[in-house]
C-alpha positions, 0 to 999 in steps of 0.5 A: 515554531507554530502552536502545537495545537495547530494543523498544517499541510506540511511538516515541522522540522524536529517534531516527532513522527507518527506513522500509521498505515491505512488499510481496508478493502477497495471502496472502504474510503481509504483515499477519502480518509487520507485526503480529508485528514491531510487536506492533500490535493494529491490523493486520488479518490475513486467513485466506483469499485475500481481501486485508485491506490496501485502502490504504497504511498505516504501523505504527511501533515503536521498536527498537535506537535506531531508530524503525521505520515499516513501510508495508503495501501492497496485494497485487499480486494484490489480490482487490478491485483490478486490477493497474493500480489496485494499481500506481497506488496504490503508484506515487502514494505513492512519487512523492509521497514522493520529491517531498518528498525522502523515500526508503525505506530499502528493501523487504521482499518476502514470498513464501509457501514454502507455494506449490507453484510460482512461476508465473502471477500470482505470477511476473508480479507478481514481474517487475513488482516488479523493474521497479518497483525497478530494478537498483541498489535491489535491494541494499536489498531483502530477500526473505523466505519465510513460512509455514514451519510449513505445509511439511516442512523438506525441501520448504521447503528444496527450494522455497527453493533453487529460488527462490534459483537460478533467474534468473527467480525470485530468482536475478537479484535476489540477483546484484544484492545482494538478501538472502534470509531466513526469517520464522518468528517475532518474533526473525526478523522483528526481524533482518529489520528490522535488516538495513536499519539500515546501508543508505542510503536509495535511490530506486526506479526508478519514482520516478526515472521518474515524478519526475526523468524526468516519465514517465507511469505507462504509460511506466515499466518497471512500467507497461509490464509491466502494459500488455503483460500487458493487451495479451496478455490482450486479444488472447487474449480477442479470439481466444476471442471470434472462435472463439465467434462462428464456433461460434455461426454453426454452432450456428444452422445446425444449430439447436442452441438449447442450444449457442447459449445456452451460447455466448452465456453464454461470449461475455458473460463474455469481453465482461466480461473485455474491458471490465475490460481496456479500463478498466485500459488507460484507467486507465494512460493517464489516470493522470497527468491524474487525479493532477494533477487530484486534487492540485489539487482537494485543495489547493483544498479545503484553501484553501477550508476555511482561508478559510471560518474567517473567514466561517463563520456562528456560528449554524450547527452545525459539520459534520465533514468526510465522511471524518472522519465515516466513518473511525476513529481507527485508520484515520486513524493508519494513513493518517498513518503511511503518509505520515510519510516525507513530513514532517520528523523533528521533526514526525514525532516530534510526531505520534507523541507526540500519537497516544500521548497520544490513546490514553490518553484514556478515549474511546480507551482500548480497541481497540474504541473506537479502531476506532469510526467518527467517532473520527478527528475526536478526533485531527484536532482535536489535530493541527490545533492542534499540527502545521503545516497543510502537514504535515497535508496531506502526512499526508492529515489533513483540515482540521477547522473548529472549532465557533466558536460553542462556542469563543466561547460563542455560543448 
């Protein structure tokens, strides 16, 4: 076995697993941190305010006797998803993990020191993050600042001090045991990861609320925070809409056609914003029903696929499941690693070995080949043979029906 102080871009069978979620707003440097510390070439890094992380993905490596699994999460102010959708996605993952008796060792919350102030959406999302974690789990939270190369040392120190001391920023979290550090290079990133080694895994508040207390998402502290903000925005837009209507009546009386058109455009924009708010409010209320339906549908689909193994027509060509046709090897690996916390350590080790062996194949030997659509089915076939179906279901791997005509030599 390799020396325990070494770091490898792969995992070691039998080593203890440490699973950590990486959170923060879009542009805080989550993907950069994960790529730097894991040395994975599969992490997509953005160079604008566009979010690169569209779903929960896991990235693994070995360091100082531990197998590390870092879970990349969508930014709380994701450019393509509402705050409700991001919270739903993170909450669903946390809920499922906890129901399988799997707990995070903690959370790394990243914040760009290049941001002038902690205000607006950043402050609102930090508040939601605190409520998602709860009080006690804050001792398993590492608050890390990023992008120190983009500010002067003096300005960075000043901003960091403000973050540390103001209760509405990080001050209250620090009092609860959260630690503050800086991410500047790989050594600093590894030291951040090592901070979790002595920590005992602990459930987050939202996990206790959703599972132990059977609350709907809208009833959780984090859900209430989002809902309160939606209600505030709804009231704000409704007041703006009323003012526009009053002004529009005056514009009609004064026969000001140009002003009427301007007000109509403004009204359309506000109506669109209100529609978005109402959709998010409905999403929060309907989350539990949708989650139950989704789990039942997924389970029914898996059963149907297994049952069809005994009745499949050997003369018909085999069809790959749609989601395997459309995703790459790397995409499936990311999905698997985001859900590895849900399966047994021995199955986790087996899956990692299968992934490493698959990467040595000629048709998967380069990063470009592994990113090609449809290559996920190569990995899925091997996993289905070697890994229990229950574990594959938890990992989010579709069940792939074998081409029985080829296996049995049927023309």
